[in-house]
C-alpha positions as a printed Julia matrix, in Angstrom:
194×3 Matrix{Float64}:
   0.0    0.0     0.0
   1.17   3.51   -0.76
   2.7    5.69    1.92
   0.21   8.36    0.81
  -2.72   6.1     1.69
  -1.03   5.3     5.0
  -0.77   9.03    5.67
  -4.47   9.58    4.94
  -5.5    6.71    7.21
  -3.24   7.95   10.01
  -4.55  11.51    9.58
  -8.11  10.21    9.91
  -7.29   8.36   13.14
  -5.64  11.45   14.59
  -8.44  13.76   13.49
 -10.99  11.51   15.19
  -8.92  11.53   18.38
  -8.72  15.33   18.24
 -12.5   15.54   17.69
 -13.02  13.42   20.82
 -10.86  15.86   22.8
 -12.7   18.81   21.3
 -16.04  17.22   22.25
 -14.82  16.94   25.81
 -13.94  20.63   26.0
 -17.09  21.87   24.26
 -19.22  19.7    26.57
 -18.26  22.13   29.33
 -20.68  24.66   27.84
 -23.67  22.4    28.44
 -25.92  23.33   31.37
 -25.49  19.97   33.11
 -21.69  19.92   32.83
 -19.33  19.89   35.79
 -16.42  20.6    33.43
 -15.06  24.1    32.91
 -14.14  24.42   29.24
 -10.8   25.86   28.16
 -11.7   28.12   25.26
  -8.03  28.5    24.28
  -7.85  24.73   23.83
 -11.0   24.75   21.7
  -9.54  27.53   19.57
  -6.21  25.71   19.19
  -8.03  22.55   18.09
 -10.21  24.45   15.62
  -7.17  26.32   14.31
  -5.44  23.0    13.62
  -8.63  21.54   12.08
  -8.79  24.62    9.87
  -5.16  24.82    8.79
  -3.67  21.35    8.49
  -6.48  19.68    6.5
  -6.68  22.66    4.13
  -2.93  22.87    3.59
  -2.12  19.15    3.21
  -4.78  16.53    3.9
  -7.53  17.73    1.56
  -5.14  18.67   -1.29
  -3.65  15.17   -1.06
  -7.11  13.61   -1.2
  -8.13  15.85   -4.1
  -5.05  14.91   -6.13
  -5.63  11.21   -5.53
  -9.34  11.56   -6.32
  -8.56  13.37   -9.58
  -6.58  10.29  -10.67
  -9.27   7.93   -9.38
 -12.37   9.69  -10.78
 -11.92   8.85  -14.49
 -11.44   5.16  -13.69
 -14.52   4.68  -11.53
 -17.41   2.83  -13.12
 -19.48   2.49   -9.93
 -22.08   5.27   -9.67
 -22.08   5.15   -5.85
 -18.32   5.65   -5.72
 -18.55   8.55   -8.18
 -21.29  10.13   -6.06
 -19.18   9.66   -2.92
 -16.3   11.58   -4.52
 -18.62  14.47   -5.34
 -20.01  14.47   -1.8
 -16.54  14.35   -0.22
 -15.28  17.28   -2.26
 -18.39  19.35   -1.45
 -18.0   18.45    2.23
 -14.42  19.75    2.22
 -15.78  23.22    1.45
 -18.64  22.92    3.95
 -16.25  21.77    6.7
 -13.95  24.7     5.9
 -16.83  27.19    6.23
 -18.17  25.64    9.45
 -14.7   25.6    11.01
 -14.2   29.28   10.16
 -17.58  30.15   11.67
 -16.85  28.24   14.89
 -13.44  29.9    15.23
 -15.08  33.32   14.9
 -17.75  32.52   17.47
 -15.46  30.93   20.06
 -13.08  33.87   19.59
 -15.98  36.21   20.3
 -16.46  34.42   23.63
 -12.89  35.33   24.59
 -13.75  38.99   23.96
 -16.79  38.8    26.25
 -19.24  39.09   23.37
 -22.64  37.57   23.98
 -23.03  34.39   21.98
 -26.2   32.25   22.23
 -24.64  29.1    23.71
 -27.47  26.76   22.68
 -27.07  27.82   19.05
 -23.29  27.53   19.29
 -23.62  24.0    20.7
 -26.09  23.04   17.96
 -23.76  24.39   15.26
 -20.82  22.61   16.85
 -22.8   19.36   16.92
 -23.62  19.73   13.22
 -19.93  20.37   12.51
 -18.57  17.43   14.5
 -21.17  15.02   13.08
 -20.28  16.14    9.55
 -16.56  15.69   10.27
 -17.05  12.16   11.59
 -19.43  11.1     8.8
 -17.03  12.59    6.24
 -14.07  10.6     7.58
 -16.16   7.42    7.76
 -17.28   7.88    4.15
 -13.69   8.34    3.01
 -12.56   5.27    4.99
 -15.48   3.13    3.82
 -15.64   4.09    0.12
 -12.7    6.13   -1.13
  -9.68   4.62    0.62
 -10.6    1.08   -0.54
 -11.18   2.36   -4.09
  -7.81   4.12   -4.06
  -6.08   0.96   -2.82
  -7.72  -1.17   -5.5
  -7.62   1.12   -8.54
  -4.66   3.48   -8.21
  -1.22   2.29   -9.24
   2.24   2.93   -7.85
   2.75   5.27  -10.8
  -0.33   7.28   -9.7
   1.04   7.57   -6.18
   4.45   8.58   -7.5
   2.97  11.31   -9.72
   0.79  12.66   -6.91
   3.7   12.62   -4.49
   5.88  14.59   -6.94
   3.28  17.36   -7.25
   2.54  17.56   -3.55
   4.37  19.85   -1.2
   5.16  17.6     1.76
   3.68  19.5     4.67
   4.65  18.16    8.06
   1.8   17.65   10.49
   2.21  20.49   13.02
   0.38  18.59   15.79
   1.03  14.89   15.24
   4.22  15.08   13.18
   7.78  14.46   14.28
   8.09  18.09   15.4
   5.15  19.7    17.2
   4.81  23.39   16.44
   5.19  25.57   19.51
   1.71  27.04   18.97
   0.22  23.53   19.3
   2.36  22.26   22.2
  -0.41  22.66   24.83
  -2.98  21.09   22.51
  -0.62  18.18   21.87
  -0.12  17.62   25.6
  -3.9   17.62   26.07
  -4.59  15.23   23.19
  -1.93  12.67   24.08
  -2.59  12.97   27.81
  -6.38  12.69   27.69
  -7.61   9.24   28.78
  -9.59   7.66   25.95
 -12.32   6.34   28.28
 -12.86   9.83   29.73
 -13.22  11.3    26.24
 -15.66   8.61   25.15
 -17.99   9.3    28.09
 -17.91  13.06   27.54
 -18.02  13.04   23.74
 -21.77  12.92   23.32
């Protein structure tokens, strides 16, 4: 299997882990929560979810999908590609909106929390469904249909962007987020995620 596919699969696993951590923090805004949310942590997570996928993960997927698309004969797979690419834009817009609104909280602006929580829930559900769709439909199609030559050509045109949170060198701006993500017990996140 291509190292590019390995990178996509690993990215998906790490993004899901980060979403679990983000769920935990955002849950602190619910009326029944005993947890005090750290808005700076939420903003760091959203910043990463905004920047890394847009600068590397989604461009990699798009390049691979552009090689895959002309070879697909299955209508469901073709439809999944169209949905995934549309979802990339929707996720980008929702992430930007959430960053703006959580930033407003830090400036003591009044934000309707119930609406913010509903919008966050829509965002996180879309993110998870999007990753599941890619894992269920697109990754297997890429493994089956794309050739080593395809992977080589895509790799040559792709600027190798190191992962600033989960890569070999964590960016200073994400150091606290990294400590939270790797230090958060999985069972605690699972109980607070929904």
